[in-house]
N, C-alpha and C positions, 0 to 999 in steps of 0.2 A: 373302429376307432374313428373319431372324427376329430380334425384339430383348427384350432383358431391361429397357430402360430405360424402356417404357411411353408414356405420353402424353408425354414431353419428346422423343422418339425425332425427330429432324428428319428423318428420309428417309420416313417414315410419310406427308407429303404428297405423294410422287411414286410410291406404291405403290398397285396395284388392289385390293390384299388385304392386310390386316395380319396380322402374325405374332407372336406374343408368347410368352415363356415365363416362366411364374410357379409359386413353391413357396410360397404364403401357406399357413401352417400347419405349415410345415416349417423352412425359414431364416429367417423372420419369424413372428410369432405362434407361435412352437414350440409344438407340444402342444396349441393352441387352434384346433380345427378350425373352430368357429362364427366367432371373430375371422377366420380367414384366408377363409372363403366371404363374408363381409361385406366384407372387403378387395377379394376379386377382383369382387363384383358391382359395388362402387363404381367401381373402375378401369376395366371393362369399359364402364361406362355413361358415363362421362367420355371415352372414348376415341373411342365411336360420337357423343356430342354434339358432340366436335371434329373428327373426321374423318369422319364419316359414310360408312363403307366395310366390307365384310365382313370378318369375322376369323377367324383361325385359332387356337386355344391349342395352341401347337408343342411345349410341353413341360409337364409337371406331374407330380409324384408325392413319395413318401417312401421314404426308406430302410428297408429290412425285414430283418431275420433270420429267414429261412427257420426254421419248428418254433418262434419264440417267439410266445408268446399271452400275452394280458393282459386282466383283467379287473378294472377299467374298462379300455377301450382306452388305449393308450399309446404314444408313439413307439416306433419300432423294431418294433411287435409288428405280426403280419400283419394283424389286426384296425383297428389303424389306419392302415394304408394302403390296405385296403380302404374304409373308410368315407371316407378322404379323397378316392380317385377318385372314389367314388360320389358326394358330394357337389359336387366339381367340376362332375361330369356333368350335376348337377341343374341347378347355375347356369347352365354352358353353354347347355343344352336350354332354358332360360328365356327366353334372347336371341336373339330371330328373326336379327340379323344375325351371330351366329357359325354359321359354314358348316363347322368342323371341329375336332377335337381329337386330338391325339397324346399319347397316355402315355408318360412316359419311364420305362422302356424296356423292351424285349421280354424280355432276359436279361441276369441279372448279369454284371459282365463287370470283368477286372482295368484298373487304372489306374495314375497315378502315386502315389507314395506321399505323404502327408501328415498332417496333425492329423485331418482331420475323415473320413478312410476309413481303418479297422481293416484291415491286409492290403492296402492300396490296391485295395480291391473298391468299385465302385459298385454299390450293393443296391437302388436304386429300382426296378427290374424286377420284372415280374410271373411271371417263371421264374426259377427258380435257374440257375447257371453250366451246370449239366450238366442243364438243360430240364425239372425237376420243376415244375412249377405251385405257385404261392404261393395264399393266399385270393383275392388282387386277380385272380388269371387267371381263378378262376369268378366271381367278380362281374361282371367285365366282361363275360363270355359272358352272364350275365343281363340286363345293361343293353343291352348292343348288341342282344341276341337280342330283346328287347321292343320296340325302336323301330319 
């Protein structure tokens, strides 16, 4: 079971491994990665203090329009997504109780229509829908190869 609730998740007391979905710097603290990393750090530490159990971050990421680049890095740019993923992974690696990470998601995919997703596309993925790598895919390879 993965939760978006966090420290108030009642089922966490019954689980052996905690699983959490987080999007600080995207849905909240939008465009402010440093604030997002700080919130992630504080929440992970508070959860560990309360539950003292291993944790997997089961979802994290940022929507990215393939081919959109920005200097300075801004939301929806490939640079922003790559920076966000790298920052999250650095936070996770600094916590010995974090035992895994799962970037959301591999490839862009179609979903329901709505005001948050142009064309009904989820674009948080590190490959396009037709499997072309975004900058984030290359950054993840570097991070995961160095481990």
